[in-house]
C-alpha positions in Angstrom: 22.1 9.8 -2.3 20.8 6.3 -2.8 22.1 3.9 -5.5 19.6 1.2 -6.6 20.7 -1.9 -8.6 17.6 -3.0 -10.5 16.6 -4.2 -13.9 14.0 -6.4 -12.3 10.4 -6.2 -11.1 11.7 -5.5 -7.7 13.8 -2.7 -9.2 10.7 -1.2 -10.7 8.9 -1.4 -7.4 11.9 0.2 -5.6 11.6 3.1 -8.1 7.9 3.6 -7.2 8.8 3.7 -3.5 11.7 6.1 -3.8 9.8 8.4 -6.2 7.4 9.1 -3.4 10.2 11.1 -1.6 10.7 13.6 -4.5 14.4 13.2 -3.8 17.2 12.4 -6.4 18.7 8.9 -6.5 20.6 6.7 -8.9 19.2 3.6 -10.7 21.6 1.2 -12.2 21.0 -1.7 -14.7 23.5 -3.9 -16.5 22.1 -3.8 -20.0 19.9 -0.7 -20.1 17.1 -2.7 -21.8 14.5 -2.2 -19.0 11.8 0.2 -20.0 11.3 2.3 -16.8 10.2 5.9 -16.2 12.2 7.9 -13.8 11.2 11.4 -12.6 13.6 12.0 -9.7 15.9 9.0 -10.4 19.1 9.3 -12.5 19.7 6.3 -14.7 23.1 4.7 -15.2 23.6 1.6 -17.4 26.5 -0.9 -17.7 28.1 -3.4 -15.4 30.4 -2.2 -12.6 33.2 -4.1 -11.0 34.3 -3.4 -7.4 36.7 -0.6 -8.4 34.1 1.2 -10.6 31.4 0.8 -8.0 33.6 2.1 -5.2 34.6 5.1 -7.3 31.0 5.9 -8.3 29.8 5.7 -4.7 32.6 8.0 -3.5 32.2 10.5 -6.3 28.4 10.8 -6.0 28.2 10.8 -2.2 26.2 7.5 -2.1 25.1 6.8 1.5 22.9 3.8 1.0 22.6 1.0 -1.6 19.5 -1.0 -2.5 20.2 -4.4 -4.1 17.0 -5.2 -6.1 18.9 -7.2 -8.7 17.9 -10.7 -9.9 18.4 -13.3 -7.1 20.7 -15.3 -9.4 23.0 -12.3 -10.1 25.5 -13.8 -7.7 28.6 -11.8 -8.8 26.8 -8.5 -8.5 25.5 -9.4 -5.0 29.1 -10.2 -3.9 30.4 -7.0 -5.4 27.8 -4.9 -3.7 28.5 -6.6 -0.3 32.3 -6.1 -0.8 32.1 -2.5 -1.8 29.6 -1.7 1.0 31.9 -3.3 3.6 35.0 -1.5 2.3 33.5 2.0 2.4 31.1 1.6 5.3 27.7 1.7 3.5 24.4 0.0 4.5 22.8 -2.2 1.9 19.0 -3.0 1.7 18.3 -6.3 -0.1 14.9 -6.1 -1.8 14.1 -9.8 -2.0 11.4 -11.5 -3.9 8.5 -13.4 -2.4 8.9 -17.1 -2.7 6.3 -19.9 -2.4 7.0 -22.8 -0.1 9.3 -25.5 -1.6 7.3 -28.4 -2.9 8.9 -31.7 -1.8 7.6 -33.4 -4.9 10.0 -31.4 -7.1 13.6 -32.2 -7.6 15.7 -29.5 -5.9 19.3 -29.0 -7.0 22.1 -26.6 -5.8 23.9 -26.3 -9.2 23.7 -27.4 -12.8 26.0 -30.4 -12.3 23.2 -32.0 -10.3 20.6 -32.1 -13.1 19.5 -35.8 -13.4 20.5 -37.6 -16.5 17.8 -40.3 -16.4 15.6 -38.2 -18.7 15.4 -38.0 -22.5 14.2 -34.5 -23.1 14.8 -31.5 -20.9 13.2 -28.0 -21.3 15.6 -25.5 -19.7 14.1 -22.1 -18.8 17.1 -21.0 -16.9 18.3 -18.3 -19.4 20.7 -18.0 -22.2 23.7 -17.7 -19.9 23.1 -21.2 -18.6 23.5 -22.9 -21.9 27.2 -23.6 -21.5 26.6 -25.0 -18.1 24.1 -27.6 -19.5 26.0 -28.7 -22.6 27.5 -31.7 -20.6 24.0 -33.3 -20.6 24.2 -33.9 -24.3 27.0 -36.5 -23.8 24.6 -38.4 -21.5 22.0 -38.6 -24.2 19.8 -35.8 -22.9 18.3 -33.5 -25.5 18.1 -30.0 -24.1 15.6 -27.4 -25.4 16.4 -23.9 -24.3 13.7 -21.3 -23.8 15.1 -17.8 -24.3 14.0 -14.3 -25.1 13.4 -13.8 -28.9 15.8 -10.9 -29.3 19.0 -10.5 -31.3 21.4 -10.4 -28.3 20.0 -13.6 -26.8 20.0 -15.4 -30.2 23.6 -14.5 -30.8 24.7 -15.8 -27.4 22.8 -19.0 -27.9 24.3 -19.7 -31.4 27.7 -18.8 -30.1 27.4 -21.6 -27.6 26.6 -24.2 -30.3 22.8 -24.3 -30.0 20.8 -25.3 -33.1 17.4 -23.9 -34.1 15.7 -27.1 -33.2 16.9 -26.6 -29.6 15.3 -23.2 -29.2 11.9 -22.0 -28.2 10.9 -18.6 -27.0 9.2 -17.0 -24.0 6.9 -15.2 -26.4 5.4 -18.6 -27.5 2.1 -19.2 -25.8 2.6 -23.0 -25.3 5.5 -25.0 -23.8 7.1 -27.5 -26.2 6.8 -31.2 -25.3 9.5 -32.4 -22.9 9.9 -35.1 -20.3 11.2 -32.6 -17.7 11.5 -28.9 -17.1 14.4 -27.1 -15.4 13.7 -23.7 -13.9 15.2 -21.4 -11.4 13.6 -20.7 -8.0 12.8 -17.2 -9.3 10.0 -16.3 -6.9 6.5 -15.0 -7.5 7.5 -12.0 -9.5 9.7 -14.2 -11.7 6.7 -16.2 -12.9 7.6 -19.3 -10.9 4.1 -20.3 -10.1 2.9 -19.8 -13.7 5.8 -21.9 -15.0 5.1 -24.7 -12.5 1.4 -24.7 -13.4 2.2 -25.0 -17.2 4.6 -27.8 -16.5 2.1 -29.7 -14.4 -0.5 -29.4 -17.2 2.0 -31.2 -19.5 2.8 -33.8 -16.7 6.5 -32.8 -16.8 9.0 -33.7 -14.1 9.9 -30.5 -12.3 13.6 -29.8 -11.5 14.4 -26.5 -9.7 17.7 -24.8 -9.2 17.6 -23.3 -5.7 18.2 -19.6 -5.3 21.6 -18.6 -3.9 21.7 -17.7 -0.2 22.2 -14.0 0.2 23.4 -12.5 3.5 22.6 -8.8 4.1 22.0 -7.0 7.4 18.8 -5.4 6.0 16.4 -7.5 3.9 12.9 -6.5 2.8 10.4 -8.2 0.5 8.0 -5.5 -0.4 7.5 -1.8 -0.9 6.4 -0.9 2.7 9.4 -2.7 4.1 11.7 -0.9 1.7 10.3 2.5 2.6 10.6 1.8 6.4 14.2 0.6 5.9 15.2 3.7 4.0 13.5 5.9 6.6 15.5 4.2 9.3 18.9 4.1 7.6 18.7 7.4 5.7 16.0 9.4 7.6 16.5 12.6 5.6 15.6 11.0 2.2 11.9 11.2 2.9 10.5 14.5 4.1 7.8 12.7 6.0 7.9 9.2 7.5 5.4 6.4 7.5 3.8 4.7 10.4 1.8 1.6 11.4 -1.9 1.1 11.6 -3.5 0.0 14.9 -4.3 -3.3 13.1 -0.6 -4.0 12.5 0.3 -3.1 16.1 -2.4 -5.4 17.4 -1.1 -8.2 15.1 2.5 -7.7 16.3 1.3 -7.8 20.0 -0.6 -11.0 19.3 2.4 -12.7 17.7 4.7 -11.6 20.6 2.1 -12.7 23.2 2.0 -16.2 21.7 5.8 -16.5 21.5 6.0 -15.6 25.2 3.2 -18.0 26.1 4.1 -21.0 24.0 7.9 -20.8 23.5 8.9 -18.6 26.5 10.6 -16.3 24.0 10.6 -12.5 24.2 12.1 -11.0 21.0 12.3 -7.2 20.8 10.9 -7.3 17.3 8.6 -9.7 15.5 7.9 -10.3 11.8 4.4 -9.3 10.7 2.9 -10.5 7.5 1.0 -7.7 5.8 -2.1 -8.1 3.6 0.0 -7.6 0.4 2.1 -10.7 1.2 5.3 -8.9 2.4 6.6 -9.0 5.9 8.0 -6.2 8.1 9.5 -6.3 11.6 7.7 -4.4 14.4 9.0 -3.6 17.9 7.1 -5.1 20.8 7.2 -5.3 24.6 5.9 -7.6 27.3 3.7 -7.6 30.4 2.3 -10.2 32.7 0.5 -12.6 30.4 0.3 -10.1 27.5 2.4 -8.4 24.9 2.1 -4.8 23.6 3.1 -2.6 20.7 3.4 1.1 20.8 1.4 2.8 17.9 3.7 4.6 15.6 2.0 7.1 13.4 5.2 8.5 11.7 4.6 12.0 10.5 0.8 11.4 10.0 -1.2 13.7 12.4 -2.9 11.0 14.5 -4.0 11.3 18.1 -3.4 7.6 18.5 0.3 8.0 18.1 2.2 6.6 21.0 -0.7 4.6 22.5 -0.1 1.1 23.9 -2.0 -1.7 22.2 -2.1 -4.9 24.2 -3.1 -8.4 23.4 -3.7 -11.2 25.9 -4.2 -14.7 24.6 -6.2 -17.2 26.6 -7.0 -20.8 25.8 -10.7 -21.6 25.5 -12.1 -25.0 26.5 -14.3 -25.2 23.4 -14.6 -23.6 20.0 -16.7 -20.4 19.7 -19.3 -20.8 17.0 -17.1 -23.2 15.1 -14.1 -20.8 15.2 -10.9 -22.0 16.8 -9.7 -18.4 17.1 -11.8 -15.5 18.6 -10.7 -11.9 18.6 -12.3 -9.9 21.3 -12.3 -6.2 22.4 -11.3 -5.3 25.9 -10.7 -2.1 27.8 -10.3 1.0 25.5 -11.5 -0.7 22.4 -14.8 0.7 21.1 -18.0 -1.1 20.0 -20.1 -0.5 16.9 -23.4 1.0 17.7 -24.6 1.6 14.1 -24.8 -0.5 10.9 -22.5 0.0 8.0 -19.3 -1.6 9.3 -17.7 -5.1 8.7 -19.5 -6.3 11.8 -23.0 -5.6 13.3 -23.8 -3.3 16.2 -22.6 -4.6 19.5 -19.4 -6.2 18.1 -16.0 -4.9 19.1 -14.7 -2.2 16.7 -12.1 -4.3 15.2 -12.3 -4.3 11.4 -12.1 -7.3 9.1 -8.6 -6.5 7.9 -6.9 -6.6 11.3 -8.8 -9.7 12.3 -7.5 -11.5 9.1 -4.0 -10.2 9.7 -4.0 -11.7 13.3 -5.4 -15.0 12.1 -2.9 -15.4 9.3 0.1 -14.4 11.4 -0.5 -16.7 14.3 -1.9 -19.8 12.5 1.5 -21.3 12.3 2.1 -20.8 16.0 -1.2 -22.1 17.2 -2.0 -24.9 14.7 -0.1 -27.7 16.5 -1.7 -26.8 19.8 -5.3 -26.5 18.8 -5.4 -29.8 16.9 -7.1 -31.4 19.9 -10.9 -31.5 19.2 -12.7 -28.6 20.8 -9.6 -26.5 21.6 -9.7 -22.8 20.9 -8.1 -19.5 21.7 -9.4 -16.0 22.6 -7.3 -13.0 21.8 -8.4 -9.9 23.8 -7.2 -6.5 22.5 -7.1 -3.6 24.9 -5.9 0.0 24.8 -5.2 1.8 28.1 -6.8 5.3 27.9 -8.5 4.3 24.6 -11.9 5.6 25.7 -10.4 9.1 26.4 -8.4 9.1 23.2 -11.4 8.1 21.1 -13.2 11.3 22.0 -10.6 13.2 19.9 -11.2 11.0 16.8 -14.1 10.5 14.3 -15.3 7.5 16.3 -18.2 9.2 18.1 -19.5 10.5 14.8 -19.3 7.1 13.2 -21.2 5.5 16.1 -18.2 3.8 17.7 -18.5 4.2 21.5 -16.3 3.3 24.4 -12.9 3.4 22.8 -10.8 3.5 19.7 -11.2 1.2 16.7 -8.6 -1.3 15.4 -8.3 -0.6 11.7 -6.0 -0.8 8.8 -6.3 -2.0 5.2 -2.6 -2.1 4.1 -1.1 -2.2 7.5 1.1 0.9 6.9 0.1 4.5 7.3 1.7 6.9 4.8 2.0 10.4 6.1 -0.9 12.6 5.0 -1.9 9.7 2.8 -4.5 10.7 0.1 -5.5 7.1 -0.1 -6.1 6.8 3.7 -8.1 10.1 3.7 -10.3 8.9 0.9 -10.8 5.6 2.6 -12.0 7.4 5.7 -14.5 9.4 3.6 -15.8 6.2 2.1 -16.3 4.7 5.5 -18.2 7.8 6.7 -20.4 7.7 3.6 -21.2 4.0 4.1 -22.2 4.8 7.7 -24.3 7.8 6.5 -26.1 5.5 4.1 -26.6 2.8 6.8 -28.0 5.4 9.2 -31.1 5.6 7.0 -30.9 9.4 6.7 -33.0 10.7 3.8 -30.1 13.1 2.9 -26.3 13.2 3.3 -24.7 16.6 3.8 -21.1 16.8 2.7 -18.8 19.7 3.7 -15.2 20.7 3.8 -14.7 20.8 7.5 -15.9 21.8 11.0 -16.6 25.4 10.2 -18.8 24.8 7.1 -20.5 21.9 8.8 -21.5 24.0 11.8 -23.2 26.5 9.5 -24.9 23.9 7.3 -26.0 21.6 10.2 -28.3 24.4 11.5 -30.3 24.0 8.3 -30.9 20.3 8.9 -31.7 19.9 12.6 -33.5 16.6 12.2 -30.7 14.7 10.4 -28.6 12.3 12.5 -24.9 13.2 13.2 -23.8 10.4 10.8 -25.5 12.2 7.9 -22.8 14.9 7.9 -19.6 13.9 6.2 -16.4 15.9 5.6 -14.9 15.8 2.2 -11.8 17.8 2.9 -10.7 18.6 -0.7 -12.0 15.5 -2.4 -15.4 16.8 -3.7 -15.4 14.7 -6.8 -14.4 11.4 -5.0 -17.1 12.0 -2.4 -19.8 12.6 -5.0 -18.8 9.4 -6.8 -19.1 7.5 -3.6 -22.6 8.9 -3.1 -23.5 7.7 -6.6 -22.0 4.2 -6.0 -24.0 3.9 -2.7 -27.2 5.1 -4.4 -27.6 8.0 -2.0 -30.6 9.8 -3.4 -30.2 13.3 -1.9 -26.9 15.1 -1.3 -26.2 18.6 -0.1 -22.8 20.0 -0.7 -21.7 22.9 1.6 -18.8 24.8 0.2 -17.0 28.1 1.1 -15.9 30.5 -1.5 -12.2 29.6 -1.6 -13.0 26.0 -2.7 -16.1 27.1 -4.6 -14.3 29.2 -7.2 -11.9 26.2 -7.9 -14.9 23.8 -8.1 -16.7 26.2 -10.5 -13.7 26.0 -12.8 -13.9 22.2 -12.8 -11.3 21.3 -10.2 -13.0 18.4 -8.3 -10.0 18.1 -6.0 -9.5 21.6 -4.5 -6.2 21.0 -2.7 -3.8 23.9 -3.3 -1.2 21.5 -4.9 -3.8 20.6 -7.5 -5.6 23.9 -8.1 -4.9 27.5 -7.3 -7.1 30.6 -7.3 -7.4 31.8 -10.9 -8.1 35.6 -11.0 -8.9 35.5 -14.7 -11.6 32.9 -14.1 -13.0 34.9 -11.2 -13.1 37.9 -13.4 -15.2 36.0 -15.9 -17.6 34.9 -13.1 -17.9 38.6 -12.0 -18.6 39.7 -15.6 -21.2 37.0 -16.0 -22.8 38.3 -12.9 -22.8 41.9 -14.2 -20.3 43.1 -11.6 -17.4 45.3 -12.3 -14.6 45.0 -9.8 -10.8 45.4 -9.5 -9.5 42.1 -8.0 -5.9 42.6 -8.9 -4.8 43.0 -5.3 -6.8 40.2 -3.7 -4.9 37.2 -2.4 -7.8 35.1 -1.1 -11.1 34.4 -2.7 -13.0 35.2 0.5 -11.9 38.8 0.1 -14.6 39.0 -2.6 -17.3 39.1 0.0 -15.9 42.4 1.3 -15.6 43.9 -2.2 -18.8 42.8 -3.9 -21.7 45.1 -3.0 -24.2 43.4 -0.6 -27.1 43.7 -3.1 -25.0 41.9 -5.8 -23.7 39.1 -3.7 -26.7 36.8 -4.3 -26.3 37.2 -8.1 -22.6 36.3 -7.8 -23.4 33.4 -5.6 -25.9 32.1 -8.1 -23.3 32.2 -10.9 -20.8 30.3 -8.8 -23.3 27.7 -7.8 -24.5 27.2 -11.4 -20.9 26.5 -12.6 -20.3 24.2 -9.7 -23.4 22.2 -10.5 -22.4 21.8 -14.1 -19.3 19.9 -12.9 -20.8 18.1 -10.0 -24.2 17.0 -11.1 -22.9 14.5 -13.7 -21.1 12.7 -10.9 -24.5 12.0 -9.2 -26.6 11.2 -12.3 -29.5 9.6 -10.4 -29.4 11.7 -7.3 -30.6 15.2 -6.3 -27.7 17.5 -5.6 -28.1 20.8 -3.7 -25.1 23.2 -3.5 -24.9 25.8 -0.7 -22.3 28.6 -0.8 -21.3 29.8 2.6 -19.5 33.0 3.6 -17.2 33.5 6.6 -20.1 34.8 8.8 -22.2 31.8 8.1 -24.6 33.4 5.6 -25.7 30.7 3.2 -26.5 31.2 -0.5 -28.6 28.6 -2.3 -31.9 26.8 -1.8 -31.9 24.5 1.2 -33.8 21.3 0.3 
């Protein structure tokens, strides 16, 4: 079991990550005031000292703790570290993202360092800090405390001798007038940037209490890092494990290659900044003048799992087209041959996302060295055996030739990710649109495509797109792309679900409904005992041959009633296919 200490935005994010596993865990808050929905998590409220925490962990077989508590909850952090050390548990610290420290602010280590050469101070450090700031009054500083407008906070404030004229509330839209503002270094999720902006608008002096230093063996600052840390420390918690995109691997290799070249350092892991702002550590290796990263697919079925992605940086005597950094494709990296991608035909098949990841991650390493006018760098990505591996991917169909593509939007691959699959459909639809084909033919997989393709021999390969189970999503994409003519090929198992209105036909979303099939048969004037069938395709054997067309017409009519509204400006043709390849419906 996992025990999470939350009550914060990070706690809420930790819940989202852990809920993906479908496995029970505990979620602890001090006050119980956080509104949070738990499906697999078990909520416990109330503060725990070291003895209570130790007993709880032992009684409930806690094997991993996640500290997602507020960064200034110093006593809780100490207790967690103490308990973990005493009973041998790992702790993952879910840290916040923090903006760089601005040297124009006054940074202090504790409340005793607040400057006294000010007349009015707005303190946004919480109701618990009032007693720690009372000493300022004896130095002639008027302190206004910004607190939550709730009974428990008000009682604590009044109990510490605060008067009404010293209070303002977070619910108030505007800050009160004050010469200076005191705030905690609470990070992006703590509204730090917004508070700073509001204070600057009022030309306030900005005083910031530094966050306490926390020392844990495992620290993450985002959801992907948390999931990967849990997968490493408690592998059985997730039934399936995540992996890395080729873009993340290329970025890690680029960072390692520059560390090797510029600093003569060869760390076993390097930090990689992901597009969402968090960072994760990625294992790397080194060769002669290059670094590499082994593609890790996790439990996602990916033929690129285990491939070696190399990056070799070379200084360039002059900038390339005004760019100080050029990312090039070498051996085993394909090239675009069709429009519809981030870059035109002829360019290396390295998408915009990975290029931006590489740029952002190595800017800090290269900037001091490319300051000289005209100095640039070329990063060449290569993949041994990439051309052979690419033949087992969708690349040839997409018009990517000569190797694999370097892709990735989030930087992380979730196993059997619905989002990733839908993204791949979208890219295929964009390529189909860009191919100039007068019609796009969508189908559930290789078998149905083979049958339908024979009806459209003049269409290019890129016009045929697999939807898997996501019929509704694919039709919406066609509408968004203004594709005028769409043919939907579907076999009976999915068709009877679609006819009932299930636009996602995955078995976890929709199952065969015999009562509905019975209504389809009745509507077709067919009397048939279907009580013993287990698969919809068995209907082809039971329905008399001379009645199959009538039944097919009924199914198609119901499918159209649900699908045509998703393509309001387009022409939709639905073809029903049986196991032998016979097609029902009018081919257009």
